[in-house]
N, C-alpha and C positions, 0 to 999 in steps of 0.2 A: 366541415371541420370547425371546431370551436376555437374561440380566441386563445384559450390557454394552450392548446396544441400548437397554434401558429406562433404564439409568443415564444414557446420553447424551441421551435424550429428556427425562429429568428435569432435566438440567443445561442443556438448550438454551434460550437466550434468544431468544424469538420476535421481539423488536423489533430486536435487533442482529445476529442470525444467528450468534452465537458460542456456544461452550460456556462456561457460567459456573460456575466452581469457585473456591474460596478461593486455590488455587495450582496450579501445574503438578504439584507433588508430590501434592496431594490428588486431582487428576484421574487421575494414573497409578495411585495406590493403589486408586481406585474401579474402574478397569478391570481391574487385576490381581485384586482381590478378587472381581469379578464372575465371572471365568473360574474361579477356584478354587471358588467357591460353586456354580456350575453343574456343575462336575465332581463335587463332593460330592453334590449333589442327584441327579445321574445315576448315583450309586453307582460311580463310577470311582476315587475316592480316599476315604481316611478318616484319622482321627487317633487316636493314643493317647499315653499319657504314659510317661516313663521310670521307672526304679525310684524309689520313694518320692516320686513326683510331680515328679521333677527334669526339667524341660523337657518338650517334646512332640515327637512324630514324625508327619510326614505321609507316608503310604505309599500305594502303588498297590494297588487292589483288583481292577481289571479294565482291561486295556489295549485292549479292543475299542473302535474308533473310535465316537464319538457320531454321526458323519455330518454334521458341519458344520465349515466352515473356521474358525469362530470358536473352536472348542475343540480340534479334533483335533491341530493342530500342537503345542500345548502339552502335551496328553496324551502325545503321542509323545515329546517331550523328557523328560518325567518317566519314561517307560518305559525310556528309554535310560540313565538314571542309576542306577548300582548302589549308590550310597552311601545311608546313612541320613540323611535330611534333615529339618530342622524346618519347621514352617509358616512361620516367619520367613524361612528361606532362600528358599523358593519365592515368597513374597510379594515379597521384594526382587528376585529374579531377574525375575519377571514385571512388576514395576513399573519396571524400568529403561527408559530412553527408547526403546531399540531395540525392546523387546517391547511395551511399553504403547502406543506410537503405531502399531505394526502392528495391535494389537487394535482400537484406535480406528478406523483406516482400514478394517479389515475390517468392523467393525460398521456404520460409516457407509455403506459400499458395500452391505451387506445391507439397510439401511433404504431406500436408493435403489432397489434392485431390487424391493423389496416395495411401492414407491409411497408409503411413509410420508413420505419427504423428497424434495425436489427441489433440484438444484444450479443456482444462478444463474450467469450468465456471469462474474461477478466471483469465482467460486470458493466463495462462502459457501453453506451449505445452509439451506433453510427448510422448514417443514412444508408438506406438500401442502395445497392450499386446502380440500379436503374434510375433511381431518383437523382443520384449524383450526376449521372451521365446526361439525363434529359432535362434536369431541373424542373420536373413536373411530378405530381403525384395524383393518384386517383382518390376521389372523395367517396364516402360511403354510398352515395347515390349513383356511383358509376361514372361520374364526370371526370375529366382530366383537368387539373388546375395547375397553374404555374406555381413554382416554388415561392414562398412568401418573401424571401429575401430579394429574389428577382423582381417581384412585383413592387416592393418598396423602393428599390433602386430606380425602377422605371418612373415611379411616382415622383421621386426627388429629382429626376432628370427632366421633369416638365410634363409627363404624360398625365392626362386627366384622371384623377383617382376615383375609384368607386367608394361608396360609403364604408365598405369593409376596410379598404386601405387607409381611409381617413381615420377610422377608429384605431387601427393598429399604430399609425404614426403618432396619434395623440397620446395613446397609452405608453408607447415606448419613450416618447419625449418627456412625459410626466415622471417616469421612473428613472430618467437619466441614462437610458440604454444606448442612446446614440453616442455617448462618450466612449463606449466600448466598441460599438459597431462602426462608427465613423469618426474616430478621434481627430482626424485631420480635415474635417469638413470646413468649407469656406463660409463666409458670412451670408452669401446668397442662398446656399443650401439651408442654413439655419433659419433664415427668414421664411423659406418655403415650409420648413417643418413647423415653425410657429403659426404660419397661416393655416395650414391644415389642422393643427391642433385646435384653433379657434372655430373651425367648421364643425367639429364634433359636438353637436348640440346636446345629444342624449347624455353624454358622460362628461360635460364640461365641469360640473361641480365635483364629480368624482375625481377627475384628473387634477383639479386644483387641490383636493385633499391629498392625493397621492404625491403631488409635487412638494407640498409642505412636509408630509411624513417622510419623504425620501431624503430630506435635508437633515432629519434627526439622526441621532446615534443609531448605528446598525442594529442594536438590540431591539429598538422600538419601545414605546412607552408602556405596553402591556405584556411584554415578554418576561413575565415574572419567574419563569422557570430558570433563568440564569442568574438570579440574585443569590447571594451567599446563604441567606436565611432559608430560601426555598430548597436549595441544594441540600443543605443540612437536614431539613425536614424530610426530604425524599429518601436520603441515605439512611436516616434513622429507622425507616420501615424495613430495611433489609437486615437479615441475620448477620451477626458478627462471627467471624471465624474463631474457633476455640484457641486458647493458649496465649492470649494477650497479656503482657506484663503491664504494671501500673504506668510507667513512664515510656518505655520503649514501644509498647504495643506489640506488634508482630515483627518489628525491625530485626530482632535477633534471628528470626526464622528465615530471613531473606539472605543470610550469609552462608547458608549451607545448601542442602538439596531442596531447592525451591519447589520443583515440580512435585516431589514427594510430599511436601507440606501442603501444597495446594490440593493434591489428590486426597489427603486426609480430610481437609476442610470440605471438599466437594462431597465426600462420603458422609460427613457429619451434618451439613446444613443445606446441601443442594447446589444447583448450578449458578446461583447468584449469592454473593456474600461480600461483606466488607472486611478490609484489612485496615488496621490503624498503624501507621508508620510514623512514630514520634507524634508530631502535631498535625498530621493530615490523614485523611481517609481515602482509600482507593477501593473502587468497586471491582470485584473479580467475576468474570464470566468464564465458566469452565464446563467441560463435557462435550459430547458429540453435538448436542443441539446448539451450543454456543458456537462451535466451529462452523456448523451449517449456516447459522445466522450471519456470521462474519462473511462467509462466502457469498451470501445473497445480498446483504444490505450494508456491509461494513463501510464501503466507500461513500455511503450516504450519511452515515451517522458519526463516523470517527475522523479524527484529524491527528496527524503525527508530527506536524511541523515543530511544535514546542518541545517535543520529546527529544529531538535530534539537533535542534538549532545550535546549541552550545557545542556539541561534539563536532559538527561540521565547521564551525568557526575555528576550532582548534586545528583544523587541517587547511586553514587559509582559504576558506570558501564562504560565500554568502548563502548559497543554496546548493542543494545536491539532490540526488534521487530520494534520499531519506528525509530531507527536510522540506519537501514540497508536497502538496496535495492536489487532488482534483485533476484538472486538465494538464497542469504543469507536470505532475507526477506521471501521468499517462504518456506525455511526450518524452520525458526523460527515459522511461522504461522502453519506449519504442526505439529510441536512439541507442540504448545500451544493450538491448536484448540480443542482437546477432552475435557479438563477440563473447557473450556469456552463455551461449546455447550449447546443447549436447552435440548438435551437428557440427558446430564450429570446432569443438574439441576433437571430434572423431575425424575431421578432415586434416588434423595435424598430429596424428598418432606417432609418426616417425619422430617429429620434433619433441613430443612428450616423452618418448623413450630416451632421446638424447639428453634432455634436461634432467630426467630422473637418473640416468647413468652418471651424469656429471657429478651428482651428489653421492649416490650410494656406492659407486666404485672407489670413491675416495675415503670411505669409512674405515676406521682402524679395526683390525681384526684381533688386536691384543688387549683391548679395553672396552668397557661397556659404552653403549651408545644411548643417549637419552632420547626416547621415542618421540616425545612431544616436540623437541627441537628439530629432530629429523623431519617430521611431517610438516612442521611450519615452514621449513625451507623448501621442501618438495612442492607443497601447495602454492607457496608464494612464487617460486620460480616458474611453475607451469602457468599459473594465472597471468603473470606478467609477460612471460615469453610467448604464450599462445594468444591470449586475448588482446594484448597490446603490442607485442613484438620487442620487449625489453625485459631485463631483470637487473636488480641491484647487485653490486658485488657483495661479498660476504660481510665486510666491515659495515657498509652502509645498511645492509639488510638488518643486521643486529641492532643498529641504532634506530632504524625506522620501526622495527618490531617493539623495542622498548618504549619508544615514544607513543605508539598506538596503545599499548597495554596500559601505560600510565594515564594517558588522556581519557581512555574509557573509564578507568577507575575514578578519576577526579570528577568527571561529569556524572557518572552513574551514582556515586555516593554523595554528591553535593559538597565535595571538599572545597576549600578556599582556592579561588582561581590563581592566586599568587604561585601555587605549586606548578602551574604551567609555565612560569617565567623564571624558574631557577636556572643557574648556569648549566646544569646537567641536561635539563629539558631543552634548552636553547641549542646545545650541541646536537642533540638527537633531531630536533627540528631542522637544523642546518643540513643534515644528511638527506632529509626529504627534499629540501630546496635544491640541493646539488643534483639529485636525480632528476628533478623537474627541469632544471636549467639544461642538463645534458639532453633531455628529450626534446626541448625546444630547438636546440642546435641541430639535432638529428633530423627533426621535422623540416627545418628550414633548408637543410641540404638534401632533402629527398630520401632520407634513410628511415623509413617507417613501414609498417605492415599495412598494405592496402586493405581497407575494410575493418581494420583493427580499432581498438578503443581510441588511441591517440588520433588516428586518421579521422574517425567519425566526429570527434568533438572539436578538433581543430577546424574541420570543414564547417561544422555547425556554427562555431564561433564567427567564422568569416561571413557566413550567410546571414546569421541572426545574432549579432552581438548583444542585443537587448535581452534575448532569452538566455544565451550562454555567454556570460561576460568573462573577460580576462581573469577577473578575481575568482571565478568559479573553477577554472581549468585545472589548477594544481591538484585539488582533491580528486578530480575525476580521473586524470591520467596517471596519477600515482596510486589510485584506488586499488588496482589489481594486486599490488604488492601487499596490501593489508586486508583485502576482502575476506580471506579464508583463515586468518590467524587464530581466531577463537571459535571457528565453526568447523569447516571441512577438515582442518588439520587435526582437531581433537577426535573427530569420528574416525579418521584414518588410523590414529594411534590405537583406538580400541579394536579396530578391525585386525590390525597386526597382532595385538595381544591375544584375541580369541582364536585367531587362526593358528598361531604357533603353540599355544598351550594344549591344543588337542591334536595329537599326531594324525588321527584319521581325517579330521577336517582339513588340516594343513595339506595332506596328500591330495584330497579332493580339489582343493583350490589350485594346487600346483599342477595337476593334470590339465585343468582348464587354462592355466597360465602358459604351460608349454605348448598347448594347442594354439593359443592366441599368437604366439611368436614363431610358429613353425610355418614351413612352406615358403615358396618364392614370393608370394604376395605380402608376407609379413602381417603385422596387426592391421585389422580393418574394423570399421564400425559394425559390420555384420557379425564378425567373430566376437567382438566385445559384447554384442547383444545376446549371444548364446551362452555366456558365462553364468549359468543359473546358480550354482552354489555360491560363487563369489558375490553375485548380486544379492543373494539372500543374506549372506554375512553382513553386507552393507546395510540392508534394510533392518536387520535385527539390532545393529549398532545404532542406527538412527532412532530406533524405538527406545532403546535403553538410554542412549546418550544423545538426545536430539540436538541438532545444530542451532535451533531457535526455539527454546523451550517455552518462553513467555514473550509477549510483546506488550508495550505500553501505548496507550492512546488517550486522546482527549475527546470528549463527547461534544459534537457541534450541533446535533439535532436530537431532541429527546426521543426515546423509544421505549416500548414495552417488551420485556423478556421474562419468561417464566413467572408471570404474575406480578412483576415489579416494574415500576416506572423508573427508568434511568434518566436523570435530568441533564439537559445541556449544561456544560461547564464542569461536569464531573470528570474525574480521572479514572481510567479503566485499565485493568491488567487482564489480558487475555491468556488464559492457561490452555493454550492449544494442544499441549502434549499430555494433559491430565489423563485422557482415556488410555494412553500407552501403558499406564500402571494399574488399570482396572481389570479385575479378573473376569467380569462379564463380557469384556471385549477380547482380551488376550488371556488364554489359558496359562495359569501359573506365571504371571507377568514378571516376576523377579528372576526367572530362569532364562538363560541364554539358549534360545531354541530357534534355529533358522527354518525348521520345517513348518513353523506356524505360517510362513508365507508361501508354502507350497500349494499346488492346485487342489489338494484334498481338503485343506483347511482355510487358507486365504483369510485369516482372521483380520487382516488390515482392510479388507474390502468394504466393510460396513460403512455407511455414510458418516463422516465426521469423526472417525476414530483414529485416523493415522495422518498426522499433520506435522512432521518433523521440521519442515521448512517454513512454518507459519501458514496462515490461511487468508483467502480473499485476494484483493488486488495488490496487497503488499507482501504476498508470499515471496520468499527469497528469489530474486531475479535469476541467479545462477544455479538454481537447483539441478537442472539438467546437466549443465557443465560439471557440477560437483559430483553427481552420481557417476558419470562416465569417468571422471578423474580418479575417484576413489577406487573403483573397480580396477581400472588400468594400473594405477600406481601400486596397489597391493600385488597384483599379478606380476608386475615387473620386478618388484623386490624379491618375491619368492621364486621367480624363474631364474634369477641370477645368483641367489644367495641361500645358504642355510642359515636360518635365524633361530635362536633359542633364547628363552628368558634367562636373565641373569640369576633370578631367584624364583624358580618355577613353582615352589611350594608356598610362596608368600601370597596372601590374598591381595587382589588388586585394590589399591587405595585410590578412590576417585576424589579429585580436588575440584572445588567449585570457585570460579571467578565470576561473580555475579550469578547469572543463571546458567552459564556455560560449564558443563562438566569437562574436566581434562584428566589425563592419565597420570598426573602428578609426577612422581619420580620413577616411573616405569623405565627400566633399562633392558637392553637386549645385547647379545653378542652376535656379530655378523661375520660370516665366513663365505667366501666365494664358492659356489658349487663347482665340482670338477666335472 
């Protein structure tokens, strides 16, 4: 096993699934230093010093390949360089993002092939279960070797180290990795680390260069891809989307049907193009290949923290699932996933029915009902009641909904922050704080749902207040009240509209609904799973009116896509639902047609074409919960009520709030079935 592989295992956080290093710069230096040290140990390179000890020179001893893809490409690049180069030169060259992250990916792939690590469906890597249990792994030559972290801990406990452990300690110390691995180490342990670092004779000069470089700014001295000028140069090579205005650019096109505009641009210029939004430019990635790329590599090249930080602060939190990346994001998702899962919802269908009935049985029969408001209340009550065990009263719900809607608008449109501090907004914020204070009292007195959202995060806060601080809790536990306001609730509105405007389709859905609620066993998850027509109504509404039509990201590592180099530091818009409107994937895409999801056609099954909840490791956490909720809620409404459109011949007017389509002023008349 090579040093780069062992360094990654040393830095791997088993709980979060991420690589834990003090900075991206430290990680890249560790990988570059690993390759150079392995080449030195393999007698391929050596060092000497200039006249009178001025500087150093790193030179090639033997250009013969080592026989592994982790070292040979970089050995070949050194062999092709005819200039005298210092150790610092090669360290900086190999620690550049382009090289270091190739080293990382190659090392991780090697660890996967050897069975030491296993890649999960969300893209994160974890140790193989046998490795976790035995703390050993098999080397390519068939030997069994102790886990690197176990060996290093033994070394620092006083066990005589091998040259291999000395090299690992020296490299980790130079990169500052022990600040992450052993933040509470005592002076005696640090003295031992320093002693072993001095014993590493082969890489002493290299480690000194790393130690100096690690103190520099995280971007590094030759990381030119993140300078403003180089970003601008890289973006200039990409095509510009059509329709830009002199001052606004494409900003006016972002106020309407965003996905339709991005689809038109995708058709015109391809899967990579630029948008100019006032005084800044954004790179758009669109199409099936873009979705597949995000699925495979999105967690390595994109960051979302800056996109959501301001919004999370508006809800009284420092960080949240949306505003963290990497290992923190993985850990947040792992904690939040169970109460937002399909199985969790299906285990509480009787409660879902009661919460739905509480709203729809109180609807007036003599005046129109605004469908958007109806579904926002239904979705919010079910999310809060089932995933967390609580729901806001009608007055506070209205205030919390208004606060959320306005906060999203202020942050998304870059409006003055003073708009968040008006008296009206303070009153709305107070409603959210009242709900949170009531939840704290209920929790303290033992009134909470076991395994629900409040229970899980209060317990996490007690166990690890550094990870989940008190300042983060309000946004988390109040979150279910607001999670579906501009997503699932809008999709539900369109489902009701399309179901009741077509009598034949309404009757097909109602037959399934009546079957769901019939029998002594009542509604069950198995019955819900057999509601084929209703499920396809939901899928078609998700295609036409997706819950998450676009996503915004920042590029943290440069990458190549569709013939273009996307530089670190660029802002990216992912048009994950662009294929939904393309005729080569969906026949007659503007027509509502649930049969396109049937077994004879299955138009959504092609890779990368159907992503209504986003793609990659940041796909909507509650997508399974939302799908079950939407099918069940529509079934419950039509099982109990006759619903008809107030204006059946009026075309549906779709309203856009940001990228989220809503049913606007759609109203219905509701009457109890006899």
